[in-house]
C-alpha positions in Angstrom: -0.1 -5.3 10.4 -3.8 -6.3 10.8 -5.4 -9.7 10.7 -8.8 -9.6 9.2 -11.5 -12.3 9.5 -14.7 -12.4 7.5 -17.3 -14.5 5.9 -17.5 -14.6 2.1 -21.2 -15.0 2.2 -21.7 -11.6 3.9 -18.5 -9.8 3.0 -20.3 -6.5 2.6 -21.7 -6.7 6.2 -19.3 -5.0 8.6 -20.7 -7.1 11.5 -19.2 -10.2 9.9 -15.7 -8.8 10.0 -13.2 -8.5 12.9 -9.8 -6.9 12.5 -7.0 -7.8 14.9 -4.2 -5.2 15.2 -1.7 -3.9 17.8 -2.1 -0.2 16.7 -4.6 2.0 15.1 -3.9 5.8 15.3 -6.9 7.9 14.6 -4.8 10.4 12.6 -2.8 7.8 10.6 -5.3 5.2 9.5 -7.7 4.6 6.6 -11.1 6.3 6.8 -13.1 3.1 7.3 -11.4 2.3 10.6 -11.4 5.9 12.0 -13.8 6.5 15.0 -16.5 7.6 12.6 -15.8 4.9 10.0 -18.0 1.8 9.4 -15.3 -0.7 10.4 -14.2 1.0 13.7 -16.5 -1.3 15.7 -14.8 -4.3 14.1 -11.3 -3.4 15.6 -9.8 -5.6 18.2 -6.7 -3.9 19.6 -4.4 -6.4 21.3 -0.9 -5.8 22.6 -0.8 -2.1 22.3 1.8 -2.2 25.1 4.3 -4.0 22.8 6.9 -1.6 21.3 7.5 -1.2 17.5 11.2 -0.5 18.0 13.9 -0.5 20.6 16.0 2.6 20.3 15.0 2.7 16.6 16.2 -0.9 16.0 14.8 -4.4 15.7 11.7 -3.2 13.8 11.1 -6.5 11.9 11.8 -8.7 14.9 9.3 -6.8 17.0 6.8 -6.9 14.2 7.0 -10.7 14.2 6.6 -10.8 18.0 3.5 -8.5 17.9 1.9 -10.7 15.3 2.6 -13.8 17.4 0.8 -12.1 20.3 -2.1 -11.3 18.0 -2.2 -14.9 16.8 -2.5 -16.3 20.3 -5.2 -13.8 21.1 -7.1 -15.1 18.0 -6.5 -18.7 19.0 -7.7 -18.0 22.5 -10.9 -16.4 21.2 -11.7 -19.3 18.9 -10.9 -22.1 21.3 -12.9 -20.7 24.2 -15.9 -19.9 22.0 -15.5 -16.1 22.2 -15.5 -15.8 18.4 -16.2 -18.0 15.4 -14.8 -17.3 11.9 -15.1 -18.7 8.4 -11.8 -17.6 7.0 -8.6 -15.8 8.1 -7.3 -13.0 5.7 -3.9 -11.8 6.6 -1.6 -9.2 5.2 1.8 -7.6 5.6 3.7 -10.4 7.4 2.7 -14.1 7.1 3.9 -15.0 10.7 0.4 -16.2 12.0 -0.1 -18.7 9.2 2.1 -21.5 10.6 0.5 -21.2 14.1 -3.0 -21.1 12.7 -2.2 -24.2 10.6 -1.1 -26.0 13.7 -3.7 -24.8 16.2 -6.7 -24.0 13.9 -6.3 -26.3 11.0 -10.0 -26.1 10.1 -9.8 -22.3 9.6 -9.0 -21.5 5.9 -6.0 -19.1 5.6 -5.7 -16.5 2.9 -2.6 -14.2 2.7 -2.3 -10.9 0.8 1.3 -10.2 0.1 2.0 -6.5 -0.7 5.7 -7.2 -1.3 8.2 -9.7 0.2 9.3 -8.2 3.5 12.8 -9.6 3.1 13.2 -7.1 0.2 12.1 -4.1 2.3 15.2 -3.7 4.4 17.2 -0.5 5.0 19.7 -1.7 2.5 17.2 -2.1 -0.3 14.7 0.0 -2.2 11.8 -2.2 -3.4 14.1 -5.2 -3.9 17.1 -3.3 -5.3 20.2 -3.3 -3.1 21.6 0.2 -2.6 24.0 -0.7 0.2 25.7 -4.0 1.1 24.4 -5.1 4.5 26.9 -5.8 7.3 27.6 -9.4 8.5 25.7 -8.7 11.7 22.7 -7.5 9.8 22.8 -10.6 7.5 22.9 -12.9 10.6 20.0 -11.0 12.2 17.9 -11.1 9.0 18.5 -14.7 8.0 16.1 -16.5 10.5 13.5 -13.8 10.0 13.7 -14.2 6.2 13.5 -18.0 6.5 10.5 -17.6 8.8 8.7 -15.4 6.2 9.0 -18.0 3.4 8.2 -20.9 5.7 5.0 -19.2 7.1 3.9 -18.1 3.6 3.9 -21.7 2.5 1.2 -22.5 5.0 -1.3 -20.2 3.3 -4.2 -22.0 1.5 -4.0 -19.2 -1.2 -1.8 -16.2 -1.6 -2.6 -13.0 -3.5 -0.3 -10.2 -4.6 -1.2 -6.6 -5.7 0.2 -6.7 -9.2 1.9 -8.8 -11.9 5.1 -7.0 -11.0 4.9 -8.1 -7.4 4.0 -11.7 -8.6 7.2 -11.9 -10.6 9.2 -10.6 -7.6 7.4 -13.1 -5.3 8.2 -16.1 -7.5 11.8 -15.0 -7.8 12.2 -14.5 -4.0 10.3 -17.5 -2.7 11.7 -20.3 -4.8 10.6 -23.1 -2.4 6.9 -22.2 -2.7 5.5 -24.1 -5.6 2.0 -22.6 -5.9 1.8 -19.3 -7.8 0.0 -16.4 -6.2 -3.0 -14.8 -7.8 -3.1 -11.2 -8.8 -5.7 -9.2 -6.9 -5.5 -5.5 -7.8 -6.4 -3.1 -5.0 -9.4 -0.9 -5.7 -10.3 2.7 -4.8 -13.5 3.8 -3.2 -14.8 5.7 -6.1 -17.8 6.8 -4.1 -15.5 9.2 -2.2 -14.5 11.0 -5.4 -16.3 13.6 -7.3 -16.8 12.9 -11.0 -14.3 14.9 -13.1 -15.7 18.1 -14.6 -15.9 17.8 -18.4 -14.7 20.9 -20.1 -13.4 21.8 -23.5 -11.7 24.9 -22.3 -8.1 25.2 -23.5 -5.7 24.6 -20.6 -3.7 27.7 -21.5 -6.7 29.9 -20.8 -6.8 28.9 -17.1 -5.1 31.0 -14.4 -2.8 28.2 -13.2 -1.3 24.9 -14.3 -1.4 22.7 -11.2 1.1 19.9 -11.3 0.5 17.5 -8.5 2.7 14.9 -6.6 1.1 12.7 -4.1 3.3 10.4 -2.0 4.5 9.7 1.5 7.6 11.8 2.4 10.0 8.9 2.1 13.3 8.8 0.2 12.3 5.7 -1.8 9.4 7.8 -3.3 12.0 9.8 -5.2 10.1 13.1 -4.7 13.2 15.1 -5.6 12.5 14.2 -9.3 9.4 16.5 -9.1 11.8 19.4 -8.4 14.0 18.4 -11.3 10.9 18.4 -13.5 10.0 21.9 -12.4 13.6 23.1 -13.2 13.2 21.6 -16.7 9.8 23.2 -17.1 11.4 26.6 -16.4 13.7 26.1 -19.4 11.1 24.7 -21.8 8.2 27.1 -21.2 7.9 30.7 -22.1 8.2 33.0 -19.1 4.5 33.9 -19.1 3.6 30.2 -19.2 6.0 29.2 -16.4 4.5 32.0 -14.2 1.3 30.0 -14.2 2.9 26.7 -13.1 2.1 25.7 -9.5 3.6 22.4 -8.3 1.9 21.0 -5.2 3.8 18.2 -3.3 1.3 16.5 -1.0 1.4 13.2 1.0 1.5 11.3 4.2 3.7 12.9 6.9 4.3 11.7 10.5 6.2 14.0 12.8 7.3 11.0 14.8 8.9 9.4 11.8 12.5 10.6 11.6 12.8 9.9 7.8 9.6 12.0 7.1 11.0 15.0 9.0 14.5 14.8 7.5 13.4 14.2 3.9 10.9 17.1 3.9 13.7 19.4 5.1 15.9 18.1 2.3 13.3 18.7 -0.3 12.6 22.2 1.0 16.4 23.0 0.8 16.4 21.7 -2.8 13.5 24.0 -3.7 15.3 26.9 -2.1 18.6 26.2 -3.9 16.7 25.9 -7.2 14.9 29.2 -6.5 11.5 27.7 -7.0 9.8 28.7 -3.7 7.2 30.7 -5.7 6.3 27.7 -7.7 6.5 24.7 -5.4 4.2 24.2 -2.3 4.5 21.4 0.2 1.3 20.0 1.7 2.0 17.2 4.3 -0.9 15.1 5.6 -3.8 16.6 3.7 -7.3 15.6 4.5 -9.3 13.2 2.2 -11.4 16.1 0.9 -8.3 18.2 0.1 -6.7 15.2 -1.5 -9.7 14.7 -3.8 -9.8 18.4 -4.6 -6.1 18.4 -5.6 -6.6 15.5 -7.9 -9.7 17.0 -9.5 -8.1 20.4 -10.2 -4.6 19.3 -11.3 -3.3 19.5 -14.9 -1.5 16.2 -14.3 -0.2 14.0 -11.5 3.5 13.0 -11.3 4.2 9.6 -9.8 7.9 9.2 -9.2 8.6 6.0 -7.2 10.7 3.3 -9.0 9.6 -0.4 -8.9 6.5 0.6 -7.0 4.6 -2.6 -6.0 1.3 -1.3 -7.3 0.6 2.4 -6.6 -2.9 3.5 -5.6 -2.3 7.2 -6.5 -2.3 6.7 -10.3 -5.8 5.1 -9.9 -7.1 8.0 -7.8 -5.6 10.5 -10.3 -7.1 8.8 -13.4 -10.5 8.5 -11.8 -10.4 12.2 -11.0 -9.6 13.0 -14.7 -5.9 13.8 -14.1 -3.4 12.3 -16.6 -0.6 10.4 -14.9 3.1 10.7 -15.7 4.9 7.9 -13.9 8.1 5.9 -13.8 8.2 3.2 -16.4 8.5 0.3 -13.9 6.5 -1.7 -11.4 2.8 -1.3 -10.9 2.3 1.8 -13.2 3.1 -0.4 -16.2 -0.2 -2.2 -15.5 -2.3 0.8 -14.6 -1.2 3.7 -16.8 -1.8 3.2 -20.5 1.0 4.8 -22.5 -0.2 7.8 -24.5 -3.8 7.1 -23.5 -4.3 7.9 -19.8 -0.8 9.3 -19.3 2.8 8.4 -20.0 5.6 6.3 -18.4 9.0 7.9 -18.3 12.6 7.2 -17.3 14.8 8.9 -14.8 15.5 12.2 -16.5 13.3 15.2 -15.4 13.5 16.7 -18.9 11.5 13.8 -20.4 8.8 14.3 -17.8 8.7 18.0 -18.4 8.2 17.5 -22.1 4.9 15.6 -21.3 3.8 18.4 -19.0 4.4 21.0 -21.7 2.3 18.9 -24.1 -0.6 19.0 -21.7 -0.2 22.8 -21.3 0.0 23.6 -25.0 -2.1 20.9 -26.8 -5.7 21.9 -26.7 -8.1 19.3 -25.2 -5.3 16.7 -24.5 -5.8 16.9 -20.7 -9.6 16.4 -21.0 -9.2 13.5 -23.5 -6.7 11.6 -21.4 -8.7 12.4 -18.3 -11.9 10.8 -19.7 -10.0 7.7 -20.8 -8.4 7.3 -17.4 -11.7 7.8 -15.6 -13.4 5.0 -17.6 -10.4 2.7 -17.2 -10.5 2.9 -13.4 -14.3 2.5 -13.3 -14.2 -0.7 -15.4 -11.0 -2.4 -14.2 -10.2 -1.0 -10.7 -13.5 -0.1 -9.2 -15.1 -1.6 -6.1 -17.5 -3.9 -8.1 -14.6 -5.6 -9.8 -12.6 -5.8 -6.6 -15.6 -7.3 -4.6 -16.1 -10.1 -7.2 -12.4 -10.9 -7.2 -11.9 -10.9 -3.4 -15.0 -13.1 -2.9 -13.5 -15.6 -5.4 -10.2 -15.3 -3.5 -11.8 -16.1 -0.2 -13.9 -19.0 -1.6 -10.7 -20.5 -3.1 -9.1 -20.4 0.3 -12.0 -22.3 1.7 -11.9 -24.9 -1.1 -8.1 -25.3 -0.9 -8.4 -26.1 2.8 -10.5 -29.1 1.9 -12.6 -28.7 5.0 -9.9 -30.6 7.0 -11.3 -32.0 10.2 -8.0 -32.1 12.0 -8.1 -31.5 15.7 -5.0 -29.2 15.9 -2.4 -29.3 18.6 -4.0 -26.6 20.9 -5.8 -29.1 23.2 -2.6 -31.1 23.7 -0.5 -28.0 24.4 -3.1 -26.6 26.7 -3.5 -29.9 28.4 0.3 -30.2 28.9 0.5 -26.7 30.4 -2.4 -27.5 32.8 -0.9 -30.8 33.8 2.5 -29.3 34.4 0.9 -26.6 36.6 -1.0 -29.2 38.6 2.2 -31.2 39.0 4.1 -28.2 40.3 1.6 -27.4 42.9 0.7 -30.9 43.9 
């Protein structure tokens, strides 16, 4: 829930960027904004006193309220000369766009939509309804969903993270006429070691490391990894299966109730399936451990359905790890079928068959790994992303048409001052 501001002429210069946010946990944030990161000095923490929930409820409403507070902090900074910006780049929720259009009409507004928030409710999984919402919840959500579409329409340009998200965006926001542009996320390939090229037969190694990398959330469908392992036990010879090591790693927050509950559910599934000697859970691994796991894995299983984009398949392919993913959402655009991995359905047996191929077919892992590495470098690397994001920001400026409107801030501020003077006259 950060509002970023930067200049397209010096986008690579951290001093030209300021990030407005209400929270930034040193243990649960991206490396660039950690205390030792290059963007830490760009952070502007505002409204840290505002709660994210009230007794575990009203998450979306409070998210909007925190963004409104951030927006007024931004408006105050600009109007009183504390800061000067060339463009506003907003993500997650579009709430500030309407206010910025009214108060700062000369500031171009760009919005990056990861996925329509109205489709990320407790009753849905990535836009698919799994439980009919109650009447009270529908009444509660209606004005918030209306506000999301209204505010999105005030963006000078909107980007989405995949063609899949673009199709969902157009289907969800029917009143918005302008199509969003697709701006694929990139990975920082400088933080990854080049994959080791080897012609050694996979079956000669000591272990077959099968990796899963996801947050411990139910929508990530990590239970499928356990089903795949059960199927592997049936398909492989005993001596082959003894070498299989499944490592389930990913983001884990002890304060997140779902993370805690789901990890316990997964552990119970492993125990029931009698796979404790083959499956290891690795919550909240460090960046270096994450890179090591990707580099040393036989393959990476990516189990979410209708994933908006999915950064893990890119990281895996760059590290030389073939990806086996659900045949839906973002992986349809990143994983080349039969070239850098495979896309499968819901049955664990189908996934297991692909893993068996990588174990038994000499050189297949290395061949797929090399193709995946080159694909990420050419299409999803930082150079390609930088070119696209600069074009995105420049289009926001052009679409704003350099409007010289005054905005309503002076009138509102003047009215407040006048009312105050009148009261104390």
